[in-house]
DOTI-488074 format. One record per residue: chain; residue number from 0; x, y, z of N, C-alpha, C in turn. Coordinates in nm, 3 decimals, decimal comma. Layout:
N
  cadena  num      nxx      nyy      nzz     caxx     cayy     cazz      cxx      cyy      czz
       A  NUM        X        Y        Z        X        Y        Z        X        Y        Z
...
//
This chain:
100
  cadena  num      nxx      nyy      nzz     caxx     cayy     cazz      cxx      cyy      czz
       A    0   -1,860    0,862   -0,895   -1,748    0,847   -0,822   -1,754    0,690   -0,787
       A    1   -1,627    0,628   -0,782   -1,618    0,490   -0,765   -1,636    0,451   -0,618
       A    2   -1,691    0,312   -0,585   -1,699    0,284   -0,452   -1,623    0,164   -0,430
       A    3   -1,604    0,102   -0,308   -1,522    0,015   -0,276   -1,570   -0,076   -0,158
       A    4   -1,566   -0,183   -0,153   -1,621   -0,266   -0,038   -1,496   -0,300    0,058
       A    5   -1,510   -0,274    0,187   -1,404   -0,293    0,279   -1,423   -0,412    0,366
       A    6   -1,333   -0,485    0,412   -1,345   -0,603    0,478   -1,277   -0,573    0,609
       A    7   -1,316   -0,669    0,711   -1,274   -0,678    0,854   -1,120   -0,728    0,830
       A    8   -1,029   -0,652    0,887   -0,876   -0,678    0,871   -0,860   -0,821    0,947
       A    9   -0,933   -0,840    1,063   -0,915   -0,951    1,152   -0,964   -1,073    1,090
       A   10   -1,054   -1,067    0,976   -1,122   -1,183    0,929   -1,085   -1,209    0,791
       A   11   -0,960   -1,175    0,753   -0,920   -1,191    0,605   -0,930   -1,347    0,546
       A   12   -0,927   -1,347    0,431   -0,932   -1,482    0,369   -1,075   -1,544    0,370
       A   13   -1,091   -1,680    0,371   -1,235   -1,733    0,359   -1,314   -1,695    0,481
       A   14   -1,428   -1,646    0,440   -1,534   -1,609    0,558   -1,509   -1,455    0,587
       A   15   -1,423   -1,384    0,517   -1,424   -1,237    0,528   -1,548   -1,170    0,511
       A   16   -1,585   -1,073    0,597   -1,714   -1,003    0,584   -1,685   -0,844    0,553
       A   17   -1,773   -0,798    0,474   -1,761   -0,662    0,429   -1,824   -0,594    0,546
       A   18   -1,745   -0,479    0,592   -1,788   -0,399    0,706   -1,832   -0,254    0,656
       A   19   -1,810   -0,215    0,526   -1,839   -0,086    0,481   -1,827   -0,075    0,334
       A   20   -1,912    0,003    0,268   -1,895    0,037    0,124   -1,865    0,189    0,120
       A   21   -1,752    0,221    0,072   -1,701    0,362    0,089   -1,683    0,417   -0,066
       A   22   -1,685    0,565   -0,065   -1,655    0,634   -0,180   -1,500    0,652   -0,193
       A   23   -1,455    0,637   -0,301   -1,294    0,661   -0,335   -1,279    0,799   -0,371
       A   24   -1,199    0,865   -0,289   -1,163    1,004   -0,314   -1,046    1,007   -0,403
       A   25   -0,937    0,923   -0,355   -0,800    0,931   -0,436   -0,754    0,783   -0,430
       A   26   -0,692    0,730   -0,545   -0,631    0,620   -0,552   -0,493    0,633   -0,584
       A   27   -0,398    0,561   -0,511   -0,271    0,589   -0,534   -0,169    0,448   -0,501
       A   28   -0,075    0,429   -0,580    0,003    0,319   -0,555    0,076    0,304   -0,412
       A   29    0,084    0,181   -0,362    0,184    0,161   -0,260    0,282    0,043   -0,294
       A   30    0,403    0,079   -0,300    0,500   -0,020   -0,336    0,560   -0,108   -0,222
       A   31    0,600   -0,216   -0,277    0,658   -0,334   -0,171    0,782   -0,379   -0,225
       A   32    0,869   -0,412   -0,144    0,985   -0,475   -0,196    0,997   -0,620   -0,141
       A   33    1,014   -0,719   -0,228    1,032   -0,852   -0,182    0,907   -0,919   -0,116
       A   34    0,774   -0,860   -0,177    0,663   -0,903   -0,137    0,638   -1,075   -0,170
       A   35    0,591   -1,133   -0,076    0,561   -1,289   -0,080    0,704   -1,371   -0,132
       A   36    0,794   -1,302   -0,074    0,926   -1,379   -0,112    0,984   -1,371   -0,249
       A   37    0,917   -1,285   -0,323    0,940   -1,283   -0,469    1,044   -1,156   -0,466
       A   38    1,172   -1,197   -0,433    1,277   -1,093   -0,434    1,371   -1,093   -0,559
       A   39    1,330   -1,131   -0,663    1,415   -1,143   -0,778    1,380   -1,029   -0,870
       A   40    1,407   -0,913   -0,824    1,378   -0,796   -0,917    1,232   -0,762   -0,940
       A   41    1,140   -0,795   -0,863    0,993   -0,752   -0,870    0,967   -0,658   -0,769
       A   42    0,878   -0,553   -0,810    0,820   -0,456   -0,719    0,674   -0,484   -0,732
       A   43    0,601   -0,534   -0,634    0,441   -0,544   -0,635    0,399   -0,433   -0,558
       A   44    0,283   -0,374   -0,627    0,206   -0,271   -0,547    0,070   -0,321   -0,504
       A   45    0,033   -0,262   -0,388   -0,094   -0,283   -0,342   -0,162   -0,149   -0,352
       A   46   -0,280   -0,151   -0,411   -0,339    0,001   -0,425   -0,393    0,046   -0,302
       A   47   -0,360    0,174   -0,259   -0,417    0,242   -0,136   -0,531    0,320   -0,179
       A   48   -0,623    0,349   -0,081   -0,735    0,440   -0,113   -0,758    0,531   -0,008
       A   49   -0,776    0,654   -0,026   -0,836    0,740    0,081   -0,988    0,756    0,055
       A   50   -1,070    0,740    0,167   -1,206    0,706    0,141   -1,292    0,791    0,227
       A   51   -1,409    0,831    0,190   -1,512    0,897    0,283   -1,595    0,812    0,328
       A   52   -1,586    0,786    0,470   -1,670    0,674    0,527   -1,756    0,748    0,639
       A   53   -1,883    0,761    0,628   -1,966    0,826    0,737   -1,912    0,968    0,756
       A   54   -1,869    1,041    0,647   -1,840    1,180    0,664   -1,679    1,183    0,722
       A   55   -1,613    1,070    0,732   -1,476    1,071    0,792   -1,383    1,022    0,686
       A   56   -1,275    1,095    0,660   -1,170    1,053    0,549   -1,088    0,955    0,632
       A   57   -1,074    0,821    0,559   -0,995    0,725    0,620   -0,911    0,663    0,506
       A   58   -0,812    0,572    0,546   -0,713    0,508    0,456   -0,766    0,356    0,453
       A   59   -0,759    0,317    0,322   -0,791    0,168    0,298   -0,664    0,112    0,216
       A   60   -0,624    0,013    0,262   -0,517   -0,050    0,183   -0,559   -0,204    0,162
       A   61   -0,481   -0,279    0,090   -0,517   -0,419    0,068   -0,422   -0,516    0,110
       A   62   -0,484   -0,645    0,137   -0,392   -0,750    0,172   -0,438   -0,857    0,089
       A   63   -0,340   -0,910   -0,013   -0,366   -0,997   -0,120   -0,511   -0,972   -0,185
       A   64   -0,504   -0,824   -0,226   -0,634   -0,785   -0,292   -0,759   -0,755   -0,216
       A   65   -0,756   -0,786   -0,085   -0,874   -0,767   -0,015   -0,854   -0,638    0,058
       A   66   -0,945   -0,534    0,053   -0,939   -0,414    0,099   -0,965   -0,410    0,257
       A   67   -0,886   -0,325    0,330   -0,925   -0,321    0,479   -0,887   -0,179    0,515
       A   68   -0,945   -0,139    0,633   -0,915    0,004    0,671   -0,783   -0,017    0,760
       A   69   -0,696    0,096    0,724   -0,553    0,118    0,764   -0,545    0,231    0,851
       A   70   -0,411    0,274    0,865   -0,388    0,416    0,939   -0,274    0,467    0,873
       A   71   -0,222    0,592    0,904   -0,131    0,662    0,846    0,014    0,607    0,883
       A   72    0,019    0,520    0,991    0,137    0,450    1,018    0,199    0,369    0,905
       A   73    0,104    0,306    0,848    0,146    0,209    0,736    0,208    0,302    0,627
       A   74    0,152    0,408    0,590    0,199    0,493    0,479    0,330    0,552    0,522
       A   75    0,345    0,587    0,650    0,462    0,635    0,691    0,580    0,540    0,686
       A   76    0,566    0,424    0,730    0,650    0,296    0,712    0,699    0,281    0,577
       A   77    0,598    0,299    0,478    0,623    0,276    0,334    0,733    0,389    0,287
       A   78    0,713    0,527    0,333    0,794    0,636    0,299    0,942    0,606    0,353
       A   79    0,956    0,557    0,467    1,084    0,528    0,525    1,141    0,416    0,439
       A   80    1,086    0,309    0,385    1,120    0,214    0,305    1,174    0,272    0,166
       A   81    1,087    0,363    0,118    1,112    0,417   -0,026    1,245    0,483   -0,004
       A   82    1,270    0,572    0,107    1,384    0,639    0,115    1,500    0,561    0,136
       A   83    1,492    0,440    0,191    1,609    0,345    0,219    1,635    0,296    0,080
       A   84    1,539    0,254    0,000    1,576    0,191   -0,133    1,623    0,308   -0,230
       A   85    1,584    0,426   -0,218    1,636    0,528   -0,312    1,792    0,548   -0,262
       A   86    1,817    0,550   -0,148    1,966    0,566   -0,103    2,040    0,456   -0,133
       A   87    2,002    0,333   -0,134    2,082    0,217   -0,176    2,096    0,229   -0,320
       A   88    1,993    0,275   -0,386    2,005    0,287   -0,542    2,119    0,382   -0,585
       A   89    2,100    0,493   -0,514    2,213    0,596   -0,543    2,360    0,550   -0,497
       A   90    2,369    0,472   -0,402    2,499    0,421   -0,362    2,546    0,325   -0,478
       A   91    2,455    0,228   -0,539    2,497    0,157   -0,634    2,528    0,240   -0,765
       A   92    2,462    0,336   -0,785    2,495    0,418   -0,916    2,635    0,492   -0,897
       A   93    2,647    0,529   -0,773    2,775    0,593   -0,743    2,909    0,485   -0,757
       A   94    2,867    0,371   -0,715    2,970    0,275   -0,743    3,008    0,225   -0,872
       A   95    2,915    0,266   -0,963    2,952    0,255   -1,113    3,001    0,378   -1,170
       A   96    3,033    0,467   -1,086    3,093    0,589   -1,128    3,021    0,702   -1,196
       A   97    2,884    0,692   -1,151    2,790    0,800   -1,211    2,726    0,858   -1,086
       A   98    2,644    0,974   -1,119    2,557    1,030   -1,019    2,416    1,007   -1,045
       A   99    2,364    1,005   -0,938    2,206    0,980   -0,949    2,138    1,112   -0,971
//
């Protein structure tokens, strides 16, 4: 099973400290729109991890490639954004005279 070093979210960047080494149970993509102001047709993903840390299942996501502990709220916000983008894409397809 793969492991991952997790950093303190408050100390990102230079001087960031590892606060845990965790086992990865599931790895999945998290998509972002217009990440880093690159809004010219790019979708950038940040890999999310569900981990087992001290017998507790947690979520780890990344910030500029640095893993940190997160919570379900971040995933719920991503789902709301995915739904918004899907609906906007369906509308664009409809304006072209097609169905999604």
